[in-house]
KELUM-586318 format. One record per residue (C-alpha): x, y, z; chain; residue number from 1. Coordinates in Angstrom, 3 decimals. Last residue first. Layout:
residues N
((X; Y; Z); 'A'; NUM)
...
***
This chain:
residues 330
((234.965; 239.894; 217.637); 'A'; 330)
((236.065; 242.396; 215.741); 'A'; 329)
((239.901; 241.204; 214.506); 'A'; 328)
((239.332; 237.311; 213.744); 'A'; 327)
((235.690; 237.839; 212.807); 'A'; 326)
((236.694; 241.053; 210.659); 'A'; 325)
((239.282; 239.040; 208.656); 'A'; 324)
((236.985; 236.516; 208.088); 'A'; 323)
((234.458; 238.559; 206.887); 'A'; 322)
((236.608; 240.265; 204.632); 'A'; 321)
((238.341; 236.978; 203.083); 'A'; 320)
((234.725; 235.980; 202.303); 'A'; 319)
((233.878; 239.207; 200.505); 'A'; 318)
((237.004; 239.394; 198.293); 'A'; 317)
((236.957; 235.614; 197.611); 'A'; 316)
((237.329; 232.469; 200.028); 'A'; 315)
((239.777; 231.100; 198.022); 'A'; 314)
((242.113; 233.512; 198.913); 'A'; 313)
((245.611; 232.244; 197.231); 'A'; 312)
((245.799; 229.510; 194.932); 'A'; 311)
((241.909; 229.566; 194.065); 'A'; 310)
((242.236; 234.002; 193.685); 'A'; 309)
((245.340; 233.830; 191.801); 'A'; 308)
((244.153; 231.073; 188.975); 'A'; 307)
((241.134; 233.264; 188.534); 'A'; 306)
((243.478; 236.689; 188.338); 'A'; 305)
((245.947; 234.634; 186.187); 'A'; 304)
((242.601; 234.057; 183.683); 'A'; 303)
((241.138; 237.210; 183.705); 'A'; 302)
((244.304; 238.246; 181.973); 'A'; 301)
((244.442; 235.535; 179.638); 'A'; 300)
((240.617; 236.617; 178.900); 'A'; 299)
((241.122; 240.399; 178.269); 'A'; 298)
((244.830; 239.809; 176.576); 'A'; 297)
((243.344; 241.512; 173.893); 'A'; 296)
((242.697; 244.843; 174.983); 'A'; 295)
((246.070; 245.049; 176.638); 'A'; 294)
((246.953; 248.425; 174.935); 'A'; 293)
((243.618; 250.146; 176.534); 'A'; 292)
((240.195; 250.127; 176.273); 'A'; 291)
((239.544; 247.109; 176.550); 'A'; 290)
((241.334; 246.621; 179.099); 'A'; 289)
((239.002; 249.550; 181.188); 'A'; 288)
((235.987; 248.000; 180.217); 'A'; 287)
((237.315; 244.494; 180.673); 'A'; 286)
((238.131; 245.466; 184.702); 'A'; 285)
((235.191; 247.077; 185.530); 'A'; 284)
((232.399; 244.378; 184.419); 'A'; 283)
((235.324; 241.690; 186.382); 'A'; 282)
((235.194; 244.222; 189.393); 'A'; 281)
((231.584; 245.123; 189.799); 'A'; 280)
((230.361; 241.415; 188.917); 'A'; 279)
((232.913; 240.317; 191.828); 'A'; 278)
((231.241; 242.697; 194.063); 'A'; 277)
((227.800; 241.340; 193.215); 'A'; 276)
((229.068; 237.501; 193.141); 'A'; 275)
((230.243; 238.450; 196.928); 'A'; 274)
((227.553; 240.435; 198.535); 'A'; 273)
((224.857; 237.382; 199.512); 'A'; 272)
((228.659; 235.245; 200.278); 'A'; 271)
((228.441; 231.293; 199.220); 'A'; 270)
((231.280; 232.039; 196.942); 'A'; 269)
((232.972; 234.751; 197.135); 'A'; 268)
((233.437; 238.136; 194.952); 'A'; 267)
((236.349; 236.447; 192.839); 'A'; 266)
((234.882; 233.008; 193.054); 'A'; 265)
((231.620; 234.822; 191.329); 'A'; 264)
((232.677; 236.811; 189.211); 'A'; 263)
((235.069; 233.620; 187.807); 'A'; 262)
((231.748; 231.381; 188.107); 'A'; 261)
((230.084; 234.139; 186.007); 'A'; 260)
((232.812; 234.284; 183.724); 'A'; 259)
((233.137; 230.292; 183.055); 'A'; 258)
((229.590; 230.563; 182.157); 'A'; 257)
((230.013; 233.577; 179.578); 'A'; 256)
((232.840; 231.512; 178.001); 'A'; 255)
((230.609; 229.055; 176.964); 'A'; 254)
((228.745; 230.859; 174.933); 'A'; 253)
((225.330; 231.712; 174.632); 'A'; 252)
((225.553; 235.622; 176.000); 'A'; 251)
((227.963; 235.500; 173.113); 'A'; 250)
((225.626; 234.754; 170.422); 'A'; 249)
((223.773; 238.939; 171.002); 'A'; 248)
((220.594; 239.849; 171.600); 'A'; 247)
((221.285; 243.459; 171.301); 'A'; 246)
((218.973; 246.865; 172.485); 'A'; 245)
((221.476; 247.356; 175.249); 'A'; 244)
((219.485; 248.007; 178.313); 'A'; 243)
((216.535; 245.761; 177.022); 'A'; 242)
((218.674; 242.633; 176.140); 'A'; 241)
((220.170; 243.296; 179.587); 'A'; 240)
((216.814; 242.955; 181.223); 'A'; 239)
((216.247; 239.447; 179.658); 'A'; 238)
((219.866; 238.579; 180.420); 'A'; 237)
((219.114; 238.970; 183.882); 'A'; 236)
((216.119; 237.656; 183.415); 'A'; 235)
((217.052; 234.642; 182.431); 'A'; 234)
((219.567; 234.157; 184.707); 'A'; 233)
((216.733; 235.015; 187.536); 'A'; 232)
((215.194; 231.559; 185.568); 'A'; 231)
((218.008; 229.433; 185.499); 'A'; 230)
((218.892; 230.020; 189.354); 'A'; 229)
((214.671; 229.319; 190.410); 'A'; 228)
((215.299; 226.085; 188.569); 'A'; 227)
((218.380; 225.711; 190.114); 'A'; 226)
((216.997; 225.725; 193.547); 'A'; 225)
((214.284; 223.665; 192.743); 'A'; 224)
((215.571; 220.650; 191.117); 'A'; 223)
((218.146; 220.639; 194.481); 'A'; 222)
((215.211; 220.505; 196.867); 'A'; 221)
((213.856; 217.509; 194.458); 'A'; 220)
((216.323; 216.083; 194.115); 'A'; 219)
((217.618; 215.735; 198.289); 'A'; 218)
((213.865; 214.483; 199.299); 'A'; 217)
((214.381; 214.801; 202.196); 'A'; 216)
((214.202; 212.346; 205.133); 'A'; 215)
((216.969; 212.871; 207.763); 'A'; 214)
((218.816; 209.549; 205.676); 'A'; 213)
((218.702; 211.636; 203.317); 'A'; 212)
((220.571; 214.912; 204.403); 'A'; 211)
((222.997; 212.781; 206.436); 'A'; 210)
((223.754; 211.263; 202.618); 'A'; 209)
((224.247; 215.405; 201.420); 'A'; 208)
((226.326; 216.564; 204.128); 'A'; 207)
((227.440; 220.273; 203.539); 'A'; 206)
((225.641; 220.902; 200.570); 'A'; 205)
((222.944; 219.200; 201.701); 'A'; 204)
((222.627; 220.765; 204.822); 'A'; 203)
((222.786; 224.333; 203.168); 'A'; 202)
((219.784; 223.417; 201.451); 'A'; 201)
((217.606; 222.524; 204.191); 'A'; 200)
((218.994; 225.928; 205.663); 'A'; 199)
((217.874; 227.666; 202.343); 'A'; 198)
((214.215; 225.629; 202.944); 'A'; 197)
((214.326; 227.254; 206.197); 'A'; 196)
((214.450; 230.374; 204.840); 'A'; 195)
((217.425; 232.913; 205.426); 'A'; 194)
((218.478; 231.645; 201.994); 'A'; 193)
((215.922; 232.210; 200.072); 'A'; 192)
((214.603; 235.998; 201.385); 'A'; 191)
((218.097; 236.377; 200.369); 'A'; 190)
((217.709; 234.853; 196.796); 'A'; 189)
((214.795; 236.900; 196.692); 'A'; 188)
((216.148; 239.999; 197.365); 'A'; 187)
((218.951; 240.013; 194.961); 'A'; 186)
((216.376; 239.427; 192.162); 'A'; 185)
((213.872; 242.054; 193.908); 'A'; 184)
((217.198; 244.663; 194.202); 'A'; 183)
((218.160; 243.716; 190.560); 'A'; 182)
((214.673; 244.314; 188.951); 'A'; 181)
((214.976; 247.847; 191.015); 'A'; 180)
((217.914; 248.969; 189.590); 'A'; 179)
((217.247; 248.056; 185.867); 'A'; 178)
((213.951; 250.356; 186.129); 'A'; 177)
((215.804; 253.146; 188.105); 'A'; 176)
((218.995; 252.762; 185.460); 'A'; 175)
((215.961; 252.857; 182.285); 'A'; 174)
((214.683; 255.731; 183.940); 'A'; 173)
((218.101; 257.246; 183.660); 'A'; 172)
((218.680; 256.736; 180.210); 'A'; 171)
((216.040; 257.952; 178.943); 'A'; 170)
((214.700; 255.180; 176.430); 'A'; 169)
((212.807; 253.690; 178.899); 'A'; 168)
((209.539; 256.222; 179.096); 'A'; 167)
((207.289; 255.122; 181.472); 'A'; 166)
((203.495; 255.264; 180.877); 'A'; 165)
((202.878; 252.573; 179.456); 'A'; 164)
((203.275; 249.963; 182.518); 'A'; 163)
((207.144; 250.125; 181.204); 'A'; 162)
((208.082; 251.818; 177.870); 'A'; 161)
((209.701; 250.676; 174.601); 'A'; 160)
((212.954; 249.164; 174.428); 'A'; 159)
((213.200; 248.531; 171.103); 'A'; 158)
((215.151; 245.928; 169.907); 'A'; 157)
((218.014; 247.573; 167.074); 'A'; 156)
((219.890; 245.017; 166.662); 'A'; 155)
((219.949; 240.643; 167.195); 'A'; 154)
((222.873; 238.597; 166.537); 'A'; 153)
((225.333; 239.121; 163.824); 'A'; 152)
((226.439; 235.441; 164.776); 'A'; 151)
((222.924; 233.824; 163.820); 'A'; 150)
((220.047; 236.675; 163.113); 'A'; 149)
((218.418; 235.228; 166.247); 'A'; 148)
((215.131; 234.574; 163.775); 'A'; 147)
((217.287; 232.115; 161.751); 'A'; 146)
((217.739; 229.659; 163.919); 'A'; 145)
((221.322; 228.489; 163.772); 'A'; 144)
((223.096; 229.776; 166.117); 'A'; 143)
((220.575; 229.974; 168.441); 'A'; 142)
((220.302; 226.119; 168.388); 'A'; 141)
((223.848; 225.902; 168.481); 'A'; 140)
((224.149; 227.991; 171.879); 'A'; 139)
((221.351; 225.598; 173.157); 'A'; 138)
((223.449; 222.372; 172.288); 'A'; 137)
((226.115; 224.153; 173.887); 'A'; 136)
((224.300; 224.627; 176.722); 'A'; 135)
((223.323; 220.721; 177.245); 'A'; 134)
((226.949; 219.767; 176.943); 'A'; 133)
((228.248; 222.007; 179.736); 'A'; 132)
((224.703; 221.259; 182.093); 'A'; 131)
((226.250; 217.667; 181.276); 'A'; 130)
((229.625; 218.362; 181.902); 'A'; 129)
((228.754; 220.342; 185.380); 'A'; 128)
((226.404; 217.692; 186.606); 'A'; 127)
((229.248; 214.599; 185.669); 'A'; 126)
((231.999; 217.127; 187.633); 'A'; 125)
((230.433; 216.571; 190.881); 'A'; 124)
((227.190; 215.360; 190.718); 'A'; 123)
((224.433; 213.671; 188.958); 'A'; 122)
((220.426; 213.327; 189.657); 'A'; 121)
((220.116; 217.216; 188.697); 'A'; 120)
((221.038; 216.571; 185.261); 'A'; 119)
((218.111; 215.579; 183.027); 'A'; 118)
((215.268; 217.028; 185.472); 'A'; 117)
((217.195; 220.211; 185.818); 'A'; 116)
((218.166; 220.813; 182.479); 'A'; 115)
((214.314; 220.614; 181.538); 'A'; 114)
((212.959; 221.922; 184.073); 'A'; 113)
((216.301; 225.375; 183.639); 'A'; 112)
((214.182; 225.408; 180.246); 'A'; 111)
((211.469; 225.866; 181.762); 'A'; 110)
((212.803; 229.250; 183.773); 'A'; 109)
((214.469; 229.997; 181.516); 'A'; 108)
((211.239; 230.418; 178.674); 'A'; 107)
((209.095; 231.887; 181.681); 'A'; 106)
((212.166; 234.866; 182.592); 'A'; 105)
((211.533; 235.380; 178.616); 'A'; 104)
((207.955; 235.361; 179.471); 'A'; 103)
((207.931; 237.854; 182.655); 'A'; 102)
((210.486; 240.661; 180.464); 'A'; 101)
((208.369; 240.319; 177.149); 'A'; 100)
((205.513; 240.997; 179.509); 'A'; 99)
((207.154; 244.089; 181.139); 'A'; 98)
((208.085; 245.161; 177.507); 'A'; 97)
((204.160; 245.387; 176.579); 'A'; 96)
((204.047; 245.018; 173.112); 'A'; 95)
((203.373; 247.694; 170.841); 'A'; 94)
((204.827; 246.157; 167.438); 'A'; 93)
((205.406; 242.405; 167.686); 'A'; 92)
((208.817; 240.737; 165.871); 'A'; 91)
((210.990; 243.022; 167.739); 'A'; 90)
((209.947; 243.143; 171.440); 'A'; 89)
((208.715; 239.741; 171.290); 'A'; 88)
((212.397; 238.472; 169.590); 'A'; 87)
((214.505; 240.651; 171.728); 'A'; 86)
((212.724; 239.255; 174.807); 'A'; 85)
((213.078; 235.550; 174.224); 'A'; 84)
((216.643; 236.552; 172.729); 'A'; 83)
((217.691; 237.732; 175.878); 'A'; 82)
((216.054; 235.335; 178.307); 'A'; 81)
((217.019; 232.650; 176.283); 'A'; 80)
((220.673; 234.355; 176.143); 'A'; 79)
((220.829; 234.271; 180.157); 'A'; 78)
((219.175; 230.896; 180.727); 'A'; 77)
((222.113; 228.980; 178.093); 'A'; 76)
((224.498; 230.907; 179.766); 'A'; 75)
((224.177; 228.885; 182.982); 'A'; 74)
((225.806; 226.247; 181.331); 'A'; 73)
((228.712; 224.978; 183.712); 'A'; 72)
((226.755; 224.588; 186.733); 'A'; 71)
((228.918; 223.683; 189.839); 'A'; 70)
((226.384; 222.743; 192.412); 'A'; 69)
((227.408; 223.089; 195.838); 'A'; 68)
((223.739; 223.749; 196.942); 'A'; 67)
((224.314; 227.357; 199.389); 'A'; 66)
((227.330; 228.855; 197.197); 'A'; 65)
((226.778; 227.296; 193.725); 'A'; 64)
((223.548; 227.210; 193.111); 'A'; 63)
((222.665; 230.417; 194.948); 'A'; 62)
((226.039; 231.654; 193.409); 'A'; 61)
((224.970; 231.445; 190.101); 'A'; 60)
((221.716; 233.674; 190.821); 'A'; 59)
((223.806; 236.122; 192.385); 'A'; 58)
((226.529; 236.496; 189.030); 'A'; 57)
((223.193; 236.564; 187.096); 'A'; 56)
((221.706; 239.904; 189.190); 'A'; 55)
((225.171; 240.646; 189.226); 'A'; 54)
((226.008; 240.734; 185.646); 'A'; 53)
((222.572; 242.688; 184.890); 'A'; 52)
((223.720; 245.563; 187.826); 'A'; 51)
((226.961; 246.038; 186.023); 'A'; 50)
((225.513; 246.237; 182.644); 'A'; 49)
((223.025; 249.152; 183.935); 'A'; 48)
((226.127; 250.930; 185.657); 'A'; 47)
((227.926; 251.022; 182.434); 'A'; 46)
((224.500; 252.489; 180.914); 'A'; 45)
((224.258; 254.915; 183.615); 'A'; 44)
((227.696; 256.826; 182.595); 'A'; 43)
((229.057; 257.304; 186.292); 'A'; 42)
((228.317; 259.977; 188.403); 'A'; 41)
((224.431; 261.112; 188.355); 'A'; 40)
((223.817; 257.501; 188.033); 'A'; 39)
((225.527; 256.525; 191.215); 'A'; 38)
((223.257; 258.354; 193.437); 'A'; 37)
((220.536; 255.546; 193.436); 'A'; 36)
((223.431; 253.181; 193.930); 'A'; 35)
((224.965; 255.030; 196.757); 'A'; 34)
((221.520; 254.664; 198.756); 'A'; 33)
((221.421; 251.615; 197.867); 'A'; 32)
((224.830; 249.776; 199.291); 'A'; 31)
((224.451; 252.642; 202.519); 'A'; 30)
((221.176; 250.432; 203.094); 'A'; 29)
((222.834; 247.353; 202.373); 'A'; 28)
((225.378; 247.585; 204.697); 'A'; 27)
((222.511; 249.306; 207.323); 'A'; 26)
((220.540; 246.291; 207.002); 'A'; 25)
((223.359; 243.894; 207.460); 'A'; 24)
((224.681; 245.048; 210.853); 'A'; 23)
((220.936; 244.829; 211.726); 'A'; 22)
((220.993; 241.691; 211.185); 'A'; 21)
((224.295; 240.526; 212.774); 'A'; 20)
((222.836; 242.150; 215.986); 'A'; 19)
((219.509; 240.431; 215.706); 'A'; 18)
((221.762; 236.785; 214.929); 'A'; 17)
((224.263; 237.679; 218.193); 'A'; 16)
((221.009; 238.810; 220.580); 'A'; 15)
((219.365; 235.601; 219.674); 'A'; 14)
((222.552; 233.128; 220.052); 'A'; 13)
((223.504; 234.815; 223.446); 'A'; 12)
((219.713; 234.229; 224.453); 'A'; 11)
((219.730; 230.945; 222.961); 'A'; 10)
((222.956; 230.708; 225.427); 'A'; 9)
((221.615; 231.953; 228.535); 'A'; 8)
((218.547; 229.738; 228.393); 'A'; 7)
((220.156; 226.716; 227.997); 'A'; 6)
((222.726; 227.837; 231.029); 'A'; 5)
((219.507; 228.608; 233.080); 'A'; 4)
((217.974; 225.006; 232.350); 'A'; 3)
((221.622; 223.270; 232.982); 'A'; 2)
((223.745; 221.441; 230.545); 'A'; 1)
***
């Protein structure tokens, strides 16, 4: 290839990258605008539930979609964030809400470090089973611990105030706070994915032996991604507890780990918006089914949807849309 053709190819690559970046910016801007006006149309608490689970799914997708590690133990981090926040706000009167969230996120991050050190050297089904076993230990710990309330959970957790003057008892104020937390978590994951570190994670997912041969400490890169994912999952659990003023044992159950897998696969593994779309779809479907005669069949219906998703459109909703767009509009 001549220098002229090389320069032309480089120029085209840069132009395509900039065009794609502008298109994504427009999409994010429209979605953010819709999110800002949404609480005036839809019940804010329902929207906050979607945002909390969307952040949880985005955190999980960082691990599965960009590192290729399937964790069946992410519910442990969600529950740890929730229980830590609930305990601090319920036990210590006047405890700062933002400090409770930070400490809960730190607790989940440390738990993620422990899980990662024990599991990260394994791959495939072995990694998944180790994370599941560790998460079940955490589940039984919360079940037996007196401070969690066991199967009854922790109730009446105060929302408190943000920065000492923003009343979070107001659902509208609480919604915008949750939205800000979600935007922060989503932005962090997006920055990681598009950073040089994120490119190395993708290389590890595509061909781990080759990444190792190039001199990268693969286990260390995967461990950092696991810890960040755990911390964001704990952040989601912490905010969810404040929204509903409840820390439930359901958040630690293995069903929750399976549900976040469904959200990610349904929306699109390895896409940034996929987990958000998947979380919104699953939460909305559960809400509608719970109010219908099919309320007792929620898990069965979700299982059927999971099977259909795996068999017919493995790329998920966003992934299939992206393939359609590239095929017909490029």
